[in-house]
C-alpha positions as CSV (number, residue, x, y, z in Angstrom):
1,M,-8.2,0.1,5.0
2,D,-11.9,0.6,4.5
3,L,-12.9,-2.0,7.1
4,S,-16.6,-1.3,6.6
5,R,-16.4,-3.2,3.3
6,L,-14.5,-6.1,5.0
7,R,-16.4,-6.2,8.3
8,N,-18.6,-9.1,7.2
9,S,-15.8,-10.9,5.2
10,S,-12.8,-10.8,7.5
11,P,-12.5,-11.9,11.1
12,R,-9.4,-9.8,11.3
13,G,-11.3,-6.8,9.8
14,R,-14.0,-7.1,12.5
15,M,-11.3,-7.1,15.2
16,R,-9.2,-4.3,13.7
17,L,-12.3,-2.1,13.2
18,A,-13.1,-2.2,16.8
19,G,-9.6,-1.4,17.8
20,L,-10.6,-2.1,21.4
21,A,-10.4,-5.9,21.5
22,L,-7.4,-7.3,23.4
23,G,-5.2,-10.0,22.0
24,V,-1.8,-11.5,21.9
25,V,1.0,-11.6,19.4
26,V,2.8,-14.8,19.7
27,A,6.3,-14.8,18.4
28,V,8.6,-17.6,17.9
29,A,12.2,-16.6,18.5
30,G,15.2,-18.6,17.5
31,V,15.6,-19.2,13.8
32,T,18.5,-20.5,11.8
33,A,19.7,-21.3,8.3
34,A,20.1,-24.9,9.5
35,G,16.3,-25.0,9.4
36,A,16.4,-25.5,5.6
37,H,16.6,-29.2,6.1
38,A,13.3,-29.1,8.1
39,A,11.8,-27.1,5.3
40,S,12.5,-29.8,2.7
41,A,10.2,-32.1,4.6
42,G,7.3,-29.9,3.5
43,P,4.6,-28.0,5.4
44,G,3.8,-29.4,8.8
45,A,6.9,-31.5,9.0
46,G,8.0,-32.1,12.5
47,S,6.4,-31.0,15.8
48,G,8.2,-27.7,15.9
49,S,9.1,-28.4,19.5
50,G,12.9,-28.6,18.7
51,R,15.0,-25.6,19.5
52,V,15.1,-22.9,16.9
53,T,18.2,-20.7,16.6
54,G,19.1,-17.7,14.5
55,R,21.6,-16.8,11.8
56,A,20.4,-13.2,12.2
57,N,21.1,-11.5,15.6
58,G,17.4,-11.7,16.5
59,R,16.7,-10.8,20.1
60,A,19.2,-9.9,22.7
61,D,19.8,-13.6,23.3
62,G,20.8,-14.0,19.6
63,H,17.7,-15.8,18.4
64,A,15.5,-14.8,15.5
65,V,11.7,-14.2,15.7
66,I,8.5,-15.8,14.4
67,A,5.3,-14.0,15.5
68,G,1.5,-14.3,15.5
69,Y,-1.4,-12.5,17.1
70,Y,-3.7,-14.1,19.6
71,Y,-7.0,-12.7,20.8
72,P,-8.5,-13.8,24.1
73,S,-11.9,-12.8,22.6
74,S,-11.4,-15.4,19.9
75,G,-12.2,-18.0,22.6
76,M,-8.7,-19.5,22.6
77,P,-7.4,-19.4,26.2
78,V,-3.8,-18.4,26.9
79,S,-3.3,-22.0,28.2
80,S,-3.9,-23.2,24.6
81,I,-1.1,-21.2,23.0
82,P,1.3,-23.7,21.5
83,A,4.2,-22.2,23.6
84,G,6.5,-25.2,22.9
85,K,6.7,-23.9,19.3
86,L,7.0,-20.2,20.3
87,T,9.2,-17.9,22.3
88,D,7.5,-14.5,22.4
89,V,3.9,-13.5,23.2
90,I,2.8,-10.0,22.5
91,Y,-0.5,-9.0,24.1
92,A,-2.6,-6.8,21.8
93,F,-3.8,-4.3,22.7
94,S,-3.3,-1.8,25.4
95,L,-5.0,1.5,24.5
96,I,-4.5,5.2,25.3
97,N,-7.1,7.0,27.4
98,S,-8.2,10.7,27.1
99,S,-5.4,11.7,29.5
100,G,-2.8,10.2,27.3
101,K,-2.0,7.2,29.5
102,C,-1.8,3.5,28.9
103,Y,-4.8,1.5,30.1
104,I,-6.5,-1.9,29.7
105,P,-10.3,-1.9,29.8
106,S,-11.5,-3.7,32.9
107,S,-14.0,-5.6,30.8
108,E,-11.1,-7.5,29.4
109,H,-10.1,-8.9,32.8
110,P,-6.4,-7.9,32.5
111,A,-5.4,-9.3,35.9
112,R,-6.6,-12.8,35.0
113,E,-5.2,-12.7,31.4
114,F,-1.8,-11.4,32.5
115,A,-1.6,-14.0,35.3
116,A,-2.2,-16.6,32.7
117,L,0.6,-15.2,30.6
118,A,3.0,-15.2,33.6
119,A,2.0,-18.9,34.3
120,L,2.6,-19.7,30.6
121,K,6.1,-18.2,30.9
122,R,6.9,-20.2,34.0
123,R,6.0,-23.4,32.2
124,H,8.1,-22.4,29.2
125,P,11.2,-20.5,30.6
126,G,12.3,-19.5,27.1
127,L,9.1,-17.7,26.4
128,K,9.1,-13.9,26.2
129,T,6.0,-11.7,26.3
130,E,5.4,-8.2,25.0
131,I,2.4,-5.8,25.4
132,S,1.2,-4.3,22.1
133,I,-0.1,-0.7,22.4
134,G,-2.5,0.6,19.8
135,G,-3.9,-1.3,16.8
136,W,-6.0,-0.3,13.9
137,G,-8.5,2.4,15.0
138,A,-6.8,3.1,18.3
139,G,-6.5,6.8,18.8
140,G,-4.5,9.1,21.2
141,F,-1.0,8.6,19.7
142,S,-0.6,12.0,18.0
143,D,-1.5,13.8,21.2
144,A,0.5,11.5,23.5
145,A,3.6,12.0,21.3
146,L,3.1,15.8,20.8
147,T,5.4,17.3,23.5
148,P,8.2,16.3,25.8
149,R,5.8,16.4,28.7
150,S,3.1,14.3,27.0
151,R,5.6,11.7,25.8
152,A,7.1,11.4,29.3
153,A,3.6,11.0,30.9
154,F,2.6,8.4,28.3
155,V,5.7,6.3,28.5
156,S,5.8,6.5,32.3
157,S,2.2,5.2,32.5
158,C,2.9,2.3,30.2
159,V,6.1,1.2,31.9
160,G,4.6,1.6,35.3
161,L,1.5,-0.4,34.4
162,F,3.2,-3.3,32.6
163,F,6.5,-3.5,34.6
164,G,5.1,-2.3,37.9
165,K,1.5,-3.3,38.5
166,Y,1.7,-6.3,36.2
167,R,5.3,-7.1,36.8
168,G,6.2,-10.6,35.7
169,A,3.7,-10.7,32.8
170,F,5.8,-8.9,30.1
171,D,9.3,-8.6,28.8
172,G,8.8,-5.7,26.4
173,I,6.5,-3.3,24.5
174,D,5.3,-3.5,20.9
175,L,4.1,-0.1,19.5
176,D,1.3,-0.3,17.0
177,W,0.5,3.3,16.0
178,E,-1.5,3.0,12.8
179,F,-0.2,5.5,11.5
180,P,1.7,8.7,12.1
181,V,1.0,11.6,9.7
182,S,-1.3,9.7,7.4
183,G,-2.6,6.3,6.3
184,G,-4.8,5.5,9.4
185,P,-8.5,6.0,9.8
186,P,-9.5,9.5,8.8
187,S,-11.3,10.0,12.1
188,L,-8.1,9.8,14.1
189,T,-6.0,12.9,14.9
190,S,-2.8,13.1,13.0
191,R,-0.2,15.8,12.3
192,P,2.7,16.4,9.9
193,S,4.9,16.6,13.0
194,D,4.0,13.0,13.9
195,K,6.9,11.7,11.9
196,A,9.5,13.3,14.1
197,H,7.5,12.8,17.3
198,Y,7.3,9.0,16.6
199,T,11.1,8.8,16.7
200,L,11.2,10.9,19.9
201,L,8.6,8.7,21.4
202,L,10.6,5.6,20.6
203,R,13.7,7.2,22.2
204,R,11.7,7.9,25.3
205,F,10.4,4.3,25.4
206,R,13.9,2.9,24.8
207,A,15.4,4.9,27.7
208,A,12.6,4.0,30.1
209,L,12.7,0.3,29.2
210,D,16.5,0.3,29.6
211,A,16.1,1.8,33.1
212,A,13.3,-0.6,34.1
213,G,15.3,-3.5,32.6
214,A,18.3,-2.6,34.7
215,R,16.2,-2.8,37.8
216,L,14.7,-6.1,36.7
217,H,18.0,-7.5,35.5
218,E,16.8,-8.2,31.9
219,H,16.7,-6.6,28.5
220,L,13.2,-5.3,27.9
221,L,12.2,-5.4,24.2
222,L,11.0,-2.5,22.1
223,T,9.4,-3.5,18.8
224,A,6.8,-1.9,16.5
225,A,4.3,-3.0,13.9
226,L,5.0,-1.0,10.7
227,P,3.1,-1.0,7.4
228,A,3.9,-2.0,3.9
229,G,3.2,0.6,1.2
230,R,-0.4,-0.1,0.4
231,L,-3.6,1.5,-0.8
232,Q,-5.4,3.7,1.8
233,S,-8.3,6.0,1.7
234,A,-6.3,8.8,0.2
235,G,-4.6,6.6,-2.4
236,P,-1.1,5.2,-2.4
237,Y,0.6,5.1,1.0
238,D,4.3,5.6,1.5
239,P,5.6,4.5,5.0
240,A,8.6,6.9,4.6
241,H,6.2,9.8,4.9
242,S,5.2,8.5,8.3
243,Y,8.5,7.3,9.8
244,Q,12.1,8.3,10.0
245,L,13.0,4.8,9.1
246,P,16.8,4.8,9.6
247,Q,16.4,6.1,13.1
248,V,13.4,3.8,13.8
249,G,15.5,0.8,12.7
250,K,18.3,1.7,15.2
251,L,16.0,2.3,18.1
252,L,13.9,-0.9,17.8
253,D,14.9,-4.5,18.7
254,W,13.0,-5.3,15.5
255,T,10.2,-4.2,13.3
256,N,7.1,-6.3,12.7
257,L,6.5,-5.6,9.0
258,M,2.8,-6.0,8.1
259,T,3.1,-7.6,4.7
260,Y,-0.6,-8.3,4.6
261,D,-3.7,-6.3,4.0
262,L,-2.1,-5.5,0.6
263,E,-5.6,-6.3,-0.8
264,D,-8.1,-4.3,1.2
265,G,-11.4,-2.5,1.2
266,Y,-10.1,0.3,-1.0
267,S,-9.0,-2.1,-3.7
268,K,-10.8,-2.0,-7.1
269,Y,-9.7,-5.4,-8.3
270,S,-9.6,-8.9,-6.7
271,G,-6.0,-9.8,-5.8
272,F,-3.8,-11.3,-3.1
273,D,-3.8,-10.3,0.5
274,S,-0.1,-11.1,0.8
275,P,1.6,-11.7,-2.6
276,M,5.3,-12.6,-2.8
277,N,5.5,-10.4,-5.9
278,T,3.2,-8.1,-7.9
279,S,2.0,-9.2,-11.3
280,P,1.9,-7.3,-14.6
281,A,-1.6,-8.8,-15.0
282,D,-2.8,-6.8,-12.0
283,P,-4.6,-3.7,-13.4
284,T,-3.9,-1.8,-10.2
285,S,-1.8,1.3,-11.0
286,E,2.0,1.0,-10.6
287,A,2.0,3.9,-8.0
288,I,-0.1,1.7,-5.7
289,K,1.3,-1.7,-6.3
290,K,5.0,-0.9,-6.7
291,W,5.9,-1.9,-3.1
292,N,2.7,-3.8,-2.5
293,S,4.2,-7.3,-2.0
294,V,6.3,-9.3,0.4
295,A,9.4,-8.8,-1.7
296,G,8.6,-5.2,-2.6
297,A,8.0,-4.2,1.0
298,T,11.1,-5.9,2.2
299,D,13.1,-4.1,-0.5
300,F,11.5,-0.8,0.5
301,Y,12.5,-1.0,4.1
302,E,16.0,-2.1,3.4
303,R,16.4,0.8,0.9
304,H,15.1,3.2,3.5
305,G,17.7,2.2,6.1
306,V,16.1,-0.7,8.1
307,P,18.6,-3.6,8.1
308,A,17.4,-7.0,7.1
309,D,18.1,-8.4,10.6
310,K,15.7,-5.8,12.0
311,I,12.8,-6.9,9.9
312,V,10.3,-9.6,11.0
313,L,8.1,-10.5,8.0
314,G,4.3,-10.6,8.5
315,E,2.3,-13.7,7.3
316,P,-1.5,-13.8,7.5
317,Y,-3.6,-16.7,8.7
318,F,-6.9,-15.0,7.8
319,S,-8.7,-14.8,4.4
320,L,-10.5,-12.0,2.6
321,A,-13.5,-12.6,0.3
322,F,-15.1,-10.5,-2.4
323,K,-17.8,-10.6,-5.0
324,V,-16.5,-9.9,-8.4
325,A,-18.0,-8.7,-11.7
326,S,-16.7,-11.5,-13.9
327,A,-15.6,-15.1,-13.8
328,R,-12.8,-14.4,-16.3
329,D,-9.4,-15.7,-15.2
330,D,-11.1,-17.6,-12.4
331,G,-12.0,-14.4,-10.7
332,L,-8.4,-13.0,-10.4
333,Y,-7.9,-9.3,-11.0
334,Q,-11.6,-8.7,-11.7
335,P,-13.5,-5.6,-10.6
336,I,-14.8,-6.0,-7.0
337,T,-18.5,-5.5,-6.6
338,G,-18.7,-6.1,-2.8
339,P,-17.6,-8.1,0.2
340,A,-18.3,-11.8,0.9
341,T,-18.0,-14.0,3.9
342,A,-14.4,-14.9,4.5
343,P,-13.8,-18.4,6.0
344,S,-11.1,-19.4,8.5
345,W,-8.3,-21.7,7.4
346,S,-9.9,-24.5,9.3
347,E,-13.1,-24.0,7.3
348,I,-11.2,-23.8,4.0
349,A,-9.3,-27.0,4.8
350,S,-12.2,-29.0,6.1
351,S,-15.0,-27.7,3.8
352,Y,-14.2,-25.4,0.9
353,L,-11.4,-27.5,-0.6
354,K,-13.8,-30.5,-0.6
355,N,-16.7,-28.5,-2.1
356,P,-16.8,-28.9,-5.9
357,A,-18.4,-25.4,-6.2
358,W,-15.0,-24.0,-5.2
359,S,-11.9,-24.3,-7.4
360,R,-8.4,-23.8,-5.9
361,H,-5.8,-22.0,-8.0
362,W,-2.2,-21.1,-7.5
363,S,-0.2,-18.1,-8.7
364,Q,3.5,-18.7,-9.3
365,T,4.1,-14.9,-9.2
366,A,2.3,-14.3,-5.9
367,Q,3.3,-17.7,-4.5
368,A,-0.2,-17.9,-3.1
369,P,-3.5,-19.7,-3.6
370,W,-7.0,-18.4,-4.2
371,L,-10.4,-19.9,-4.3
372,F,-13.2,-19.1,-6.7
373,D,-16.9,-20.0,-7.0
374,A,-17.7,-19.3,-10.6
375,K,-21.4,-19.5,-10.2
376,K,-21.6,-17.0,-7.4
377,K,-18.6,-15.0,-8.7
378,T,-17.0,-15.1,-5.2
379,F,-13.2,-14.8,-4.8
380,I,-11.2,-15.7,-1.7
381,T,-7.6,-14.8,-1.1
382,Y,-5.9,-16.7,1.7
383,D,-2.7,-18.3,2.7
384,D,-2.1,-22.0,3.2
385,P,0.9,-24.1,4.4
386,A,2.6,-23.9,1.0
387,S,2.4,-20.1,0.7
388,L,3.5,-19.6,4.3
389,L,6.4,-21.9,3.7
390,A,7.4,-19.9,0.7
391,K,7.3,-16.6,2.6
392,S,9.4,-18.1,5.5
393,E,11.9,-19.5,3.1
394,F,12.2,-16.0,1.5
395,A,12.7,-14.5,5.0
396,R,15.4,-17.0,5.8
397,E,17.2,-16.5,2.5
398,R,17.1,-12.7,2.8
399,G,18.6,-12.9,6.3
400,L,15.5,-11.3,7.9
401,R,15.0,-11.5,11.7
402,G,12.1,-14.0,11.3
403,V,8.4,-14.1,10.6
404,F,5.1,-13.4,12.4
405,T,1.5,-14.0,11.8
406,W,-1.9,-12.5,12.3
407,A,-3.5,-14.5,13.9
408,L,-2.7,-17.6,15.8
409,D,-6.3,-18.5,16.7
410,E,-7.1,-18.9,13.0
411,D,-4.8,-21.9,12.6
412,D,-6.3,-25.4,12.7
413,A,-6.1,-27.7,15.7
414,Q,-3.0,-29.4,14.3
415,H,-1.1,-26.0,13.9
416,S,-0.6,-26.7,10.2
417,L,0.0,-23.1,9.4
418,L,2.4,-22.5,12.3
419,D,4.4,-25.6,11.5
420,A,4.7,-24.6,7.9
421,M,5.6,-21.0,8.8
422,S,8.3,-22.1,11.2
423,A,9.7,-25.0,9.2
424,P,12.6,-23.1,7.5
425,F,13.8,-22.0,10.9
426,R,13.8,-25.3,12.7
427,R,16.7,-27.6,12.9
């Protein structure tokens, strides 16, 4: 994604561009088909504090997953995480230093943050926490995965840091290498051999986590954030070129499928950040948009050997905004002329939806809303409780492991988005 075009329009883009900020992925585990009754009550129904259980195998305890990213730099303290609605917290991000080792910048006060996570776990005994390594713009992966020796050193440093020095803060590792072989920022080192080395790196992590877990008397999780097929700097992107997906699916507890950023800084036309389905009206070429949807990406991963119960579906809480060339069709699928300021969900709910300059529209195909200011020719793609509910119902009906979001801090004070996202999985 060309984040320079989105830097001023997307809070997520600003964070991902840096690649150095720390955050947390918060995952709700424990999802079930019985939650369909809660879904019928509509977005935001219920407190979400009831137990959520899973029809898919989910984690080692049999529960499914709902996830969302949280950044300490957002100003939301760990103590404010709605842990009663959640079961897993994945801290994002640890980085890789020039020696190929895991580290956390001291400026991020890891001891303080990790102590807060441990305290949160004590208050919520069902909560699990994972450390996410990498993120958009984070380098060092290709070199760290290159040889048996470099893989051993990298994995040992991560396991020693997070289950030794910071023991008690985490229950697993989430790998966020964006991306092996191709598709990541052009400035980062990548190699054709990354595809095989990624699998070998996962095997090394799995063995090390199993050994550490045996000492700690718990199953330590290994997950990974994986991309949908989306437009990148070099054109259409095929995840199967980056990953040996059947092997990856077997090695991971689950995959966090990033079914968002499907509209990005390389897009020529205004569209949806996370559409349920692609539209014939979208002028984007078929080669690019074929798998560029929630349903399409899910189909892609299943066809390439990742079982449904190993897929956790991504749902965005952020928005993206663009200037467009024409007000035709309320700004949808129009040529993009530049970025615009992207509001948070709270701003959309409290201000934009009440402002007559902005008109709200809904796509039955995408199962998602958009906003348009015809006078300023400004288009905003975002998700709301209705669209998130639709995605989660899709995930439940397809037998997926659960859902996750980027990012928890962009929800409103009432947790409207989280409640809608988790509704199909509550009983």
